[in-house]
LODREN-821201 format. One line per 2 residues: number of its first residue (from 0); their letters; for each residue x, y, z of C-alpha. Coordinates in steps of 0.1 Angstrom, whole numbers. Example, Ala and Ser with C-alpha at 12.3 -4.5 7.8 and 13.67 -1.06 7.14 Angstrom:
REM LODREN-821201
0) as) 123/-45/78 ~ 137/-11/71
This chain:
REM LODREN-821201
0) mt) 1/0/0 ~ 14/33/-11
2) hs) 9/65/9 ~ 13/97/-9
4) ha) 16/129/11 ~ 15/163/-5
6) hs) 24/190/17 ~ 18/227/8
8) ht) 32/253/28 ~ 24/290/21
10) vr) 43/315/41 ~ 26/349/40
12) gp) 43/383/46 ~ 68/406/29
14) sp) 103/396/21 ~ 130/414/4
16) lg) 138/412/-34 ~ 171/396/-23
18) pl) 196/399/5 ~ 216/424/-16
20) aa) 186/449/-17 ~ 181/450/20
22) ki) 219/452/26 ~ 221/482/2
24) vv) 193/501/19 ~ 207/494/54
26) gv) 242/502/42 ~ 230/536/29
28) lv) 211/545/60 ~ 242/535/81
30) av) 264/557/59 ~ 239/586/61
32) gv) 238/581/99 ~ 275/583/103
34) av) 276/614/81 ~ 249/630/103
36) va) 269/623/134 ~ 301/637/117
38) ga) 283/668/106 ~ 269/674/140
40) al) 303/672/155 ~ 318/696/130
42) lw) 289/721/132 ~ 283/719/168
44) ps) 277/753/184 ~ 303/770/203
46) qe) 281/777/233 ~ 296/813/236
48) kv) 274/838/253 ~ 259/865/232
50) di) 246/899/242 ~ 208/898/249
52) pl) 190/918/223 ~ 179/953/235
54) pf) 141/946/234 ~ 147/916/257
56) qn) 171/933/282 ~ 162/946/316
58) aa) 177/979/329 ~ 209/961/340
60) gg) 214/945/307 ~ 202/911/317
62) av) 173/889/308 ~ 138/903/317
64) tt) 124/888/348 ~ 87/880/351
66) ea) 65/874/381 ~ 30/861/386
68) ge) 2/886/393 ~ -36/885/396
70) vi) -59/914/388 ~ -79/929/417
72) sa) -97/957/401 ~ -97/979/371
74) gr) -112/1013/363 ~ -106/1046/347
76) ae) -84/1071/365 ~ -63/1101/358
78) cg) -32/1094/338 ~ 1/1090/357
80) gp) 7/1090/394 ~ 32/1077/418
82) dv) 16/1043/421 ~ 20/1033/386
84) ga) 44/1005/383 ~ 55/1010/418
86) vi) 54/984/447 ~ 27/993/471
88) tr) 14/975/503 ~ -21/989/504
90) pp) -47/997/477 ~ -47/1033/465
92) ap) -77/1054/472 ~ -102/1052/444
94) ae) -101/1081/420 ~ -126/1075/392
96) aa) -125/1097/363 ~ -150/1088/335
98) dt) -135/1111/308 ~ -98/1101/311
100) pc) -82/1080/284 ~ -63/1059/310
102) vh) -73/1027/327 ~ -56/1017/360
104) vl) -55/981/369 ~ -46/971/405
106) vs) -26/938/405 ~ -15/915/435
108) ig) 21/904/429 ~ 21/866/434
110) sg) 59/858/432 ~ 94/872/436
112) pn) 108/895/462 ~ 76/916/464
114) ad) 52/887/466 ~ 21/897/485
116) am) 25/934/476 ~ 7/952/448
118) tv) 12/975/418 ~ -9/995/395
120) le) -7/991/357 ~ -17/1018/334
122) fs) -32/1013/299 ~ -45/1037/273
124) sg) -79/1031/258 ~ -77/1020/221
126) pg) -71/990/200 ~ -41/968/208
128) qp) -43/973/245 ~ -51/943/268
130) tl) -84/943/286 ~ -80/931/321
132) ap) -108/921/344 ~ -107/912/382
134) gd) -96/875/386 ~ -73/874/355
136) hi) -39/859/359 ~ -10/878/343
138) rl) 28/879/340 ~ 44/911/352
140) sr) 80/923/340 ~ 100/933/370
142) qv) 128/960/365 ~ 154/972/391
144) dq) 171/1003/382 ~ 206/1014/393
146) ag) 192/1031/424 ~ 176/998/434
148) vt) 139/1009/428 ~ 118/981/415
150) ty) 90/988/390 ~ 64/965/373
152) af) 48/965/339 ~ 24/942/321
154) yd) 42/914/302 ~ 16/889/291
156) ye) -13/868/301 ~ -5/837/323
158) rt) -11/807/300 ~ 8/779/318
160) wp) -21/759/331 ~ -44/762/301
162) lv) -14/751/279 ~ -6/722/303
164) al) -42/711/302 ~ -43/712/264
166) aa) -10/693/262 ~ -23/667/287
168) vf) -55/661/267 ~ -35/659/235
170) av) -12/633/251 ~ -40/612/265
172) vi) -59/611/232 ~ -28/602/212
174) va) -19/574/236 ~ -55/561/239
176) va) -59/558/202 ~ -24/548/191
178) rw) -13/532/224 ~ 23/524/227
180) rg) 31/537/193 ~ 15/570/202
182) lr) 36/572/234 ~ 67/566/214
184) al) 57/593/190 ~ 53/617/218
186) fg) 90/609/229 ~ 99/616/193
188) iv) 83/651/194 ~ 105/658/226
190) ia) 137/646/209 ~ 128/668/178
192) fl) 124/699/200 ~ 156/691/218
194) vl) 175/689/185 ~ 161/722/174
196) vv) 169/739/208 ~ 203/724/216
198) fl) 218/722/180 ~ 199/740/152
200) lp) 192/774/169 ~ 226/777/185
202) al) 244/767/153 ~ 225/794/134
204) rd) 231/820/160 ~ 269/812/155
206) ga) 266/819/119 ~ 271/784/107
208) pa) 259/776/70 ~ 222/772/70
210) ip) 218/742/45 ~ 243/719/63
212) va) 229/728/97 ~ 193/723/86
214) lv) 200/691/69 ~ 220/676/98
216) as) 192/686/123 ~ 164/673/100
218) aa) 181/639/94 ~ 188/635/131
220) il) 150/642/138 ~ 140/619/111
222) ya) 161/589/124 ~ 148/595/159
224) vi) 111/600/152 ~ 105/573/124
226) yl) 124/546/142 ~ 111/555/176
228) ah) 73/557/165 ~ 73/528/140
230) gv) 101/504/151 ~ 132/493/133
232) sl) 122/473/103 ~ 126/472/64
234) rt) 92/491/62 ~ 104/520/83
236) sa) 138/519/66 ~ 121/523/32
238) al) 102/553/47 ~ 133/568/62
240) lg) 153/565/29 ~ 126/580/9
242) tl) 121/609/33 ~ 160/616/35
244) ts) 162/617/-3 ~ 131/640/-6
246) ll) 144/662/22 ~ 177/668/1
248) la) 156/676/-29 ~ 136/700/-8
250) av) 168/717/4 ~ 180/722/-33
252) ls) 145/734/-43 ~ 144/759/-13
254) wg) 179/773/-22 ~ 167/778/-58
256) ai) 134/794/-51 ~ 149/819/-26
258) gl) 175/829/-50 ~ 150/829/-81
260) ah) 124/850/-63 ~ 149/873/-45
262) lt) 134/866/-11 ~ 153/883/17
264) gl) 130/875/47 ~ 133/912/58
266) se) 95/917/52 ~ 89/900/87
268) dq) 94/920/119 ~ 112/891/137
270) nn) 138/888/109 ~ 144/925/111
272) ev) 152/922/149 ~ 175/893/142
274) aa) 193/913/115 ~ 196/943/139
276) yl) 208/925/169 ~ 224/893/157
278) gq) 245/905/128 ~ 264/872/123
280) vs) 231/854/115 ~ 222/852/78
282) it) 186/860/72 ~ 183/842/39
284) gl) 199/813/56 ~ 174/815/85
286) ll) 147/817/59 ~ 162/787/40
288) ag) 164/766/72 ~ 128/774/79
290) fi) 119/760/45 ~ 137/728/52
292) ig) 125/722/87 ~ 89/731/75
294) sl) 89/702/50 ~ 98/676/75
296) gv) 63/669/89 ~ 44/665/56
298) ln) 73/643/41 ~ 73/621/70
300) dv) 36/616/70 ~ 35/608/33
302) tv) 66/585/31 ~ 55/564/61
304) tq) 20/560/48 ~ 34/550/14
306) as) 58/524/28 ~ 30/509/50
308) tv) 7/508/20 ~ 32/488/-1
310) fe) 40/463/27 ~ 4/458/35
312) la) -5/452/-1 ~ 23/427/-3
314) ev) 12/409/28 ~ -24/403/17
316) sd) -17/394/-20 ~ 6/364/-26
318) dr) 2/364/-63 ~ 7/400/-71
320) sr) 39/413/-89 ~ 60/442/-76
322) ra) 47/462/-105 ~ 11/455/-95
324) if) 19/464/-58 ~ 37/496/-68
326) lg) 7/507/-90 ~ -18/500/-63
328) am) 2/519/-37 ~ 6/548/-61
330) rv) -33/551/-65 ~ -33/556/-26
332) gr) -3/581/-29 ~ -22/601/-56
334) dh) -51/607/-33 ~ -27/615/-4
336) ia) -9/641/-26 ~ -41/658/-36
338) st) -54/662/0 ~ -20/672/15
340) vy) -15/700/-12 ~ -47/715/1
342) tl) -34/713/36 ~ -2/732/26
344) vl) -22/760/10 ~ -51/763/35
346) ay) -27/760/65 ~ -9/793/52
348) ag) -43/810/43 ~ -57/802/78
350) sa) -26/817/96 ~ -24/847/74
352) lp) -60/859/75 ~ -53/893/91
354) ll) -27/901/65 ~ -50/889/37
356) ll) -78/910/53 ~ -55/942/51
358) fs) -47/934/16 ~ -83/930/5
360) va) -91/966/18 ~ -60/982/3
362) nr) -72/984/-32 ~ -41/967/-43
364) sl) -41/944/-75 ~ -40/906/-70
366) gd) -7/905/-87 ~ 8/930/-64
368) vl) -4/911/-33 ~ 8/877/-46
370) ts) 43/891/-54 ~ 47/911/-23
372) et) 75/893/-2 ~ 54/884/28
374) va) 30/863/5 ~ 56/852/-20
376) ie) 76/835/9 ~ 47/814/18
378) ia) 38/806/-18 ~ 75/795/-24
380) rs) 74/776/8 ~ 41/758/-2
382) av) 55/752/-37 ~ 88/736/-24
384) gg) 69/714/0 ~ 44/704/-26
386) ia) 71/695/-52 ~ 91/676/-26
388) la) 59/658/-14 ~ 47/648/-49
390) ls) 82/633/-58 ~ 86/616/-24
392) vp) 56/594/-31 ~ 69/574/-63
394) lt) 104/575/-47 ~ 94/558/-15
396) ta) 68/535/-31 ~ 96/522/-55
398) ia) 120/516/-25 ~ 94/498/-5
400) av) 82/478/-34 ~ 117/465/-39
402) la) 120/455/-3 ~ 84/441/3
404) kp) 78/411/-19 ~ 51/385/-8
406) rg) 64/350/-10 ~ 43/319/-16
408) aa) 60/285/-17 ~ 45/252/-25
């Protein structure tokens, strides 16, 4: 009696095109990682102290000190007076004056050497002035002159606890939906900000070349956030390689766009302050670094999505060719491109509504508005991001399609 046994084993899941393809991708990423570390060491900021810009100095030339304050009362009063900005221990006598243009606000000082004392803040009536009501929590700037006299002035609203609450809700929602991956993504955000604060900003402050600094910082952020949030795998390696290549393309496009459109960055008040007080910083370099860093988020989003799409298609379809997987993922990528381009443009339009409103009543032609530097910078930024985004889709999809091949063996 003859027994015939036919065994059929089907192993599902992505496998690389060959050991060589995976080794090439890993080797390229290792080489880029070494270059990033070497670039960071070469461009590392000197940590030398620089003079504090004049608008941010106190009377002694140091940093402005702020203290907590709570509004006790507010009302119209005669302009000026000895209590304005001074440290007082008892409320001043009420002196209402309905026809005066000045508003006096009595504030309780909540921190610092004059805690539990009070001061009076004076505001003029009109647009641009804060409207304070009893119970409002604010920040007070504290100045001490050479004679040792302390004065206080309104600095800003107190926003610590509202922002902490918003950040907590954000973190809880992200972790509740994405679980451990969401928690790792939050750590990635922290690392990204550390790279910006510890390396990028001090290096630009020292006058280092903008393109190498921005590329090194961006690459370091990408290595951290992609592998931390999505794990180390061929899937994430494909997304990382596609993002790094697209980032290099975005840097070249940004450099070309700034030069071609003669963008100086001096149309923005903050850039003018940087030019006035930090003469060693290149404003066009700062603008260029902003273009490159601004493209990180959208590129990361698209490339990770494309790599995941390719690997998922490969895993569920054993009989599909790489070409079919590539074309299927590209259909998803085209939809993603179309929706993300709207995001780029509408995000700027939403943030620039006050400026666009002023232009709309200035009787200026549409051509003048669009070619003014303030608007041209954002048009160029959106165009650079859109081009890099569009090209990142086929690039990342092709890399992932080479690495992710379903295998079925009988």
